[in-house]
C-alpha positions in Angstrom: -77.1 -148.7 81.4 -78.6 -145.5 80.2 -78.0 -141.9 81.4 -76.1 -141.3 84.7 -74.1 -144.3 85.6 -74.1 -143.3 89.3 -76.6 -140.4 89.6 -79.3 -139.0 87.3 -80.7 -135.6 88.2 -84.0 -134.8 86.4 -85.8 -131.5 87.1 -84.3 -131.4 90.6 -81.5 -129.8 92.6 -78.6 -131.7 94.0 -75.8 -130.7 96.4 -72.7 -132.9 96.6 -69.9 -132.1 99.2 -66.8 -134.3 99.7 -68.3 -137.0 97.5 -66.5 -139.5 95.2 -68.2 -140.7 92.0 -65.9 -143.3 90.5 -65.9 -146.4 88.3 -69.4 -146.0 86.9 -70.6 -146.6 83.3 -73.6 -145.4 81.3 -74.6 -146.7 77.9 -75.6 -143.2 76.6 -74.4 -140.2 78.5 -73.0 -139.1 81.9 -70.9 -142.0 83.1 -70.8 -140.5 86.5 -73.6 -137.9 86.5 -76.3 -136.9 84.1 -78.2 -133.6 84.5 -81.3 -133.2 82.4 -84.2 -130.9 82.0 -83.8 -128.0 84.4 -81.5 -129.9 86.8 -79.1 -128.0 89.1 -75.9 -129.3 90.6 -73.6 -127.7 93.2 -70.5 -129.8 93.8 -67.7 -128.9 96.3 -64.5 -130.6 97.3 -65.5 -133.8 95.3 -63.8 -136.3 93.0 -65.2 -137.6 89.6 -62.9 -140.3 88.4 -62.7 -143.3 86.0 -66.3 -143.1 84.7 -67.3 -144.1 81.1 -70.0 -143.2 78.7 -70.6 -142.6 75.0 -71.1 -138.9 75.7 -69.8 -137.1 78.8 -67.6 -139.6 80.5 -67.6 -137.8 83.9 -70.7 -135.6 83.6 -73.2 -134.7 80.9 -75.5 -131.7 81.1 -78.8 -131.5 79.2 -81.2 -128.7 78.3 -81.5 -125.9 80.8 -79.2 -127.6 83.3 -76.8 -125.6 85.5 -73.8 -126.6 87.5 -71.4 -124.9 90.0 -68.1 -126.6 90.7 -65.8 -125.5 93.6 -62.5 -127.2 94.3 -63.4 -130.4 92.5 -61.2 -133.0 90.7 -62.1 -134.6 87.4 -59.7 -137.3 86.2 -59.4 -140.3 83.9 -63.0 -140.1 82.7 -63.7 -141.5 79.2 -66.2 -140.6 76.5 -66.3 -141.8 72.9 -67.5 -138.4 71.8 -68.1 -134.9 73.3 
C-alpha cells in the first residue's frame, strides 16, 4: 500500500472515460489515483468514490502533473491530511 491505491500514473498520459474508481486504499497518497512526475490525466464522466489515503483520498497530484476533469463525481473520499 503506497501511492495510487487503484492506479499510479508516472511520467505517462492516461485517459479515463466512464470509469469507476472505488473502495481503494493507499498507505501514502492517492487512495484512488496518484499522478507523479509529469503525469497527465484526462477524466470524463467518471466516478471516484470511497477511497482512502494519508494524503489525497481520491486523487493526489505530484510535481508537474496535470489533470482535466469533465462531468466527473468525487464523493466520500477520505484523507488524513491535504
